[in-house]
N, C-alpha and C positions, 0 to 999 in steps of 0.2 A: 504494500500500500504506500503510495506517495501522493503528496498533495501540495500544490502551490497556494500560498496564502498571501493576499495583498493587504498591506497595512498602510494606513494614512496617518501621518503625524502632523498635527496642526498646533502651532504655538506662537506666542508673541513674546519677544525678548524684553519688553517693557522699557525700551529706551525712550526717554522723554525729549531727547534732543534730535530733531530731524536731520540736522547737519551731520550727525555722527551715526545715522541709521546704517546698520550693517547690511540692509537689504533683505533680511530674513523675516522681518516682522509681518505676521499675518499670512505667511506663505503656507501652502499645503504641499507636503513632500511625499511622494509615493515610494514605498519601500517594498521590495520583493523578498519574500522569505520562502524557503523551501523546507518542508517538513518531511523527513525520511523516517519511515516507521519500520523498525526491525523486528527482531525475534520476540515472541511472547515470553514474558517472565512471570505472569500470574493470571489467574482466572477466577471469576466470581459469578454470582447469579445474574448480574447486569451486563457482563461483558468480559473483556480481557485487558491486560496491561502489557505494554510493549516497551522495550528500549527504543529510543529514537534520537535523531539529530535535528536540531533547528539550525538551518544554514542560511547565512546572508553574507554576500561579498567575501567569501572565503573564510568567514568566521563560523566555527561549528560549536554549538552548545549542546551538551549531553542532556537529554530530557527523558521523562517517562510519558507515555501516551496511553491514557485510559480510553479504550474504544468500546462504545455501547454495542449491545446486540441490536437487532433491527426493530425492537418494540418501542412504541412511542414513550412508554413510561421510562424506559432506560435512557433514551435521549433527553427526556425532560429532567431526569435526575442529574444528568451530567451538566445540562445547561444551568440548573440551579446551583450546583456545586461550583461551577466556574464563576457564576455571577457573584457568589458570596466570597469564595476563597481568593479570587483575583484581587479583591479589595483589601485583603489582610496582608500587611507587610511586617513580619516579625521573624527574627532569626531562628525561632523554635517552632515555626509553622512552615511546612514545605510550600514553596511558592507555586502559584498557578498562573500560567502565562496567557491562557485564553482557551476559547472553545471554537470548534469548527465542525462542519458536516461534510461528509464525503460518501458518495454511493449509498445513501440511505442510512448511514451510521453517524452518530455524533462522537466527538473525541475531545477530551480535555488534555491540554498540553501542560505539563507541570515539571517542577524540579525533580531530577532523578537523585535519590538518596542512596548512595552506595554504602550499605551497612547492614547491621543486624536488626531485625525487628525483635520486640520483647518476647514474642511467642517462641522464636528460635532460641533466644537466650534462656528462657525458662526451660525449654525442652532439653537443651544441652546440659544445664545444671542438674535437672532431675535424673537424666541418664547416668550422670557421674555421682549421684547421691549427694549433690551439693545444693545448698540454698543460695540464691542470689543474695549478696551481702545487703544487710539493712541500710548501711550508710550509702551505698550506691543506689539502692532503691529510693532512699530519701532524696538523693541528689537529682535523680531523674524526675521524681515527683516535684521537686523544687523548681526545676526548669520548665516542666510542663505547666505548673501553676503560673509561672511568668507568662507563658503563651496563653493560657486560659484567661488570666487577668486582662491581658491585652484584647483578646477576642470578645470577651463578655462586655467590654467597655468601648469597643471600636464603633465608630460611626460609619455605617454601611448604607449605601443607596439601594433601595429596593426596586422592583420592576416598574413601579409607578413613579420613580424618581423622587421618592420621599426619603429623607434621612432618618435612619433607624439606629438606635444605640443598642448594640449587642448582637453577636453571632454565637449560636450554640452548636457545638459539634455533634452531639448525640451518639457518637460511636467511639469514645475513647476506650481502646481495648489493646491488648498486646500486639495485635497485627497492625494497629494504626499508630504505634509509637516506635520510632526507630532511633538507633544510635549510629551516626556515620563513622566509617572506619578511619577516616583521615584525622579527625579532630576530637572524636568522642562527643560530638554535639547531638543531643537528643532533638528529635523533630516529630511534631504531630503531622500525620498525613491523612488524606482522604476525608474531605468534607461532603461525601456523597449523601449522607443523611442530614447534613447541616441545615439549620433554619435560622431565621432572624427572630429576635425576641418578640416581635409583634405577631409572629406566625403561630405562637403556641396555642391560642384558642382553636385554630383551624385544624390542628392535628390531633385533637383529643381522640383517643381510641386507636391511633395509628402508631404502632410500636416501631421504633427505629433503634438500631444498635445490635450488639453482639450478646447473645444469651449468656448469662453468668456475670455480665458487667452492666446490665440495664437496671436503673433504679426502680425501686418498688412502685413508685407512683406511675412510672411509665408503663411497667408491666400491667398495672391495674387499669390502664386506659384513662388515667386522670390527666388534668392539665399539668404541664411541666414548666420548669424555668431553668436557669443556668445551673442550678444545683444538681441536675442530672449528670453534668460533666464532672462535678466534684466527686459525686458518688462513684462514677465509673473509674476515675483516676485512683480513688482509694482502693477499689476492688482490684485494679491492676497491681498496685503496690502489695496488697494482701496476697494475691496469687503468686507474685514473684517470690515472696519469702516462704510461703507454704509449699511451693513446688507445683501447685495446680490450683484450679478454681474450686473453692469449697462448695459452691452451689451446684456446679456441674457434676461433682462427685455423686450427688443425690439422684441424678437423672438416670433411669435405667437405659442401658444400651439399646439403640434402635427406636427410642421414643420419637413420636411425631412432634412437630413444633408446638402444637397446642397442649399436648400432654407435658412436654418439657417445661413450658411456661407455668402450668399448674403446679408441677412439682417444685419448681424454683420459688414460686410465690409462697408455697407452704414452708419451704426451708427458710425463706427470708422472715416469715412470721415467727417461726420457732427460734431462729438465730442459730449460729454455728459457734463452735468452741472459740473463745477469744484467742487472739494471737499470743497474748502474754502467757498462755498455758503451754506454749511450745518451748522446748529447751533453747536457751541462748537468746531469747528475744528481749530486746531493750524495752522496758515498760513505757518510756517516753515515745518511742517509735510506735509501739502498739496503740498508745492513746491517740496519736495523730490519725492513724489508719482507721481506728474505731470510730472517731468522730466524723471522718469523711464518709463512712459507709453505714452510718446509723439509718435504720429504716425510716424513721420519722424525719422528714427533711427539715423541719423546724429546729431540730437538734443538731443538724449537720453544720459544717462551716457555712456561714452565710455568703461567703465570697471566696474566690481563689486567693485573693490578697490576704484574707485572714488565715487560710491554711498555709500560705507562703510564710507568714510570720512565725508560725509554730515550727515549720520545717527549718527556717533560718536558725532559730534558737537551738534546735536539736543538732543541726549539722555544724554550726560554726561558733557557738557560744558556750561550749563545754570545756574550754581550756585547751582544745586542740583544733587545728584547722582541718576542716573536713574535705571531702572529695572535690575534685575539679574535673573539668572535661578531659584534660590530658591524662589524669590518673584513671578516669573511667575507661578511656581507650586502652591504657596500659593494662588494666585489670582484664578487660575483655580479650586482649591479645593473649594473655595467659590462659583464660578460660577456654578459648578456642584453639589453643596450641595443640597440635596433634600428639605431643609427648605427654600431655597432662593425664590422660587416662592410664597410661602405663605407670607414670610416676605415682599416681594415687594408689594403684594396686600394690606397688612396692611398699609404700608407706603403711598401708593398712595390713599388709602381710609381714611387715617388719623386715623386709629384704633390702639390703644395701646395694648401691650401685645401679648402673643401667640408665642413668640420666645424663644427658649431654651437658657439656659445659655451657653451651648456648642457653639451654633452658635454665640452668642454675643461675647464670648471670641475669637472666630476665627476672627471676624471682628475687634475687638480691637487690636489683634496682627498684623493684616494687616495694620491697621491705623498707628501703631507705626513704621512700616517698609516702608511704601509707601507714603512719603510726597507728591508726585506728584498726588495722588488721594484724597488728603484732601483739602476741600474748606470750608472756614468759620468754621473751627474746626470740620467738619463732614467728615466721609469717604463716598465718592461719587462714584457711578458707572455711566458710560457714558450711556446716554439714546438716543434711536431713536425717542422717542415720546414726551418727556417733554420739555417745554419751556427752552431754554438755554442749552439743551443738557446733563444735569446731573440730577441724583436723589440721594439724601442723604439717606443712609440706617442705620446710627447709631444715 
C-alpha cells in the first residue's frame, strides 16, 4: 500500500513593517508527502498496524500506520482518534500526524515507538519468576500521570469547532503503555477509544477499554469522567507487581465477553487481596495503587496531579533519588538480556560460574546507579517466588 498525501501550509510571519516583508506573509505553500506502508506489526478487531515511512524531499520519518478494516465504524474510530490525539503534544503521549483514506480504508499516521510494551515486560518477568520492580512501576506511573494530567486539562477543538477542556483515553492498559528502547521514555499510545470530556453523557452504556483494566462505573454502563484513566493506570501498576491481572484470574477460560464482564464486576465488588499482603511490597506503594483502583470513584484520586504528588513523595523524597528514564532503560536491558534466564537458574540452584563478563559488568553498572535495588550489598531483582520477595543476582 502506498499513498501520496498533499498538504497545504498557510501562515503569516507577523511582520508589521512592509518594507522588510520577506514575501512569505499570507502565502499558501503546497507540500508533497509520500507515505510508504510496510510490513504488518500488529492486528486488532478494527484493523492492523504497519511500519511505515513518511517521505518528503529526501527526508524519511519512521512512522506507524494504523489501517482500518473496511467497516464504517472502524474508519470512524480512526478519524476520531486522529482528531483528538493530533491535538495533544506531550513527550509521554505518542504523536499522531494525521488521518487519510485510501481504497476504502482509513489510516492514522503516528509516531513509531521502538520499544517494549508493558504487556511484554510483564510476561517476560512472570516467565522468569520475577516481579517488575515497584520503584520502576512507580516511575512509569509517575510519567504516565504527567501525560494524563496534560491530556485531562488540554484544550481540544471538537468536530463543531468548539473548544473543549479535557481528553480521556479510556484504554490505559499494558498494551497501550510502552517504554522506548533508546531512552527509556514511557509513552501512552492508541487513543482509539478516546473521547472528549463533553462526550461522556453520549457514551453511557458503551464500554471502551481492555477487560481487567476498565473501571467499575464503566463496566456498569454508568456515566464516566477522567477518573476512569486513573483507575486503569492503577490497575496497570497493580498487575505489573502481581505478575498478572487479579480480575482476569477470576474469569474462566473460554468465557464470552458478557460473561467475563459479569465475573469481573462481581470480583470488583468483592475486592481482591490487597497488594500489601504480598511479600516484599512497600506499604506506601501499595497505598498509592489502592487509592487509584478503589471501586468507588469518589474515593479515588480526584486528578492525575494528585496521584502524581503521592508518587513524587514515594519515589524521590525518601532520602534516596529514585529511578530515571536512563536507569529504567538500563534495568530493562538486563531484564531482556538473553543471559538472564541462565544466570537466574544458576543463582537459584547455587551453581557458580557460567556468566559472561559482559553480563557481570552490566549488573555492576546497574548496582552503582540503582541504590534502591541493592540489599545487603547485593543487586537484587524482585521475585514472585522466593521467600521475602527478592533474589540477589551478583
